[in-house]
Phi, psi and omega in degrees: 000292174256137180259087181254119179262189183295316186292328177292319177295321180294321179294318178295319178296322178295316177299315179295323177296319180291316185283313186271329180095165184289340180282317186269342184299317180296322178296314180296318178298319177299315178298315180298318178300318177295318180294320178296318176300316178296318181296320178295319178297318179296319178293320176296316178297319179296314180294319179294326177294316175300317179296317177299315178299319179295317177294324179293322177296320177297316181295319179296319179296316177298318180296315179297319179293322177295318178300318180294318177299315178297321180296319179294317178300318180298315180297319178299313181296317179297321178291322176294320177295319179294323176294319177300316180297316178302310180299319181292317179293324178292318180290329179287323181279338181278338178280126185289135174078002180269148180256007179160167184294326182291315178295322176299321178294317180298317179296319179294324179289322180292325182274354180287147181296329181289337180280345180076015178075004182271197179278176181296325182289324179287331177292324179292322181285331177294320180289329177293320179295318180297321179291323179295320180294322178299323179293320180294321179299316183290330178290321180291329180290327182281344181278000000 
């Protein structure tokens, strides 16, 4: 900021010695040193505050862009869920005699050949038994 060299400081000290005298010069020099220290601390505090504000602005911009991206993703998901609901309601209303998608699924499962024509609970137990047989076969192959 100020380019003060040795000769400038020596000249200021000589003028101070002449004007203030040898008794008051050490006290004044001490006070000037304290004021310069305070000024440096204030300047350092001010610059660190400005740096924090600049970093905070960057963080705010990043946060806002992330919030905007999340909002777009949310809108996309909501529109896809809405389309899925519309498709599901259309498929449920288009099948004759069905009272809803769940009943239609149960009827299709009961009539499927893997279910054995039984109820949903017997179809579940049939697949469990088949899975257990599959496990035994794989165990016998490894032995």
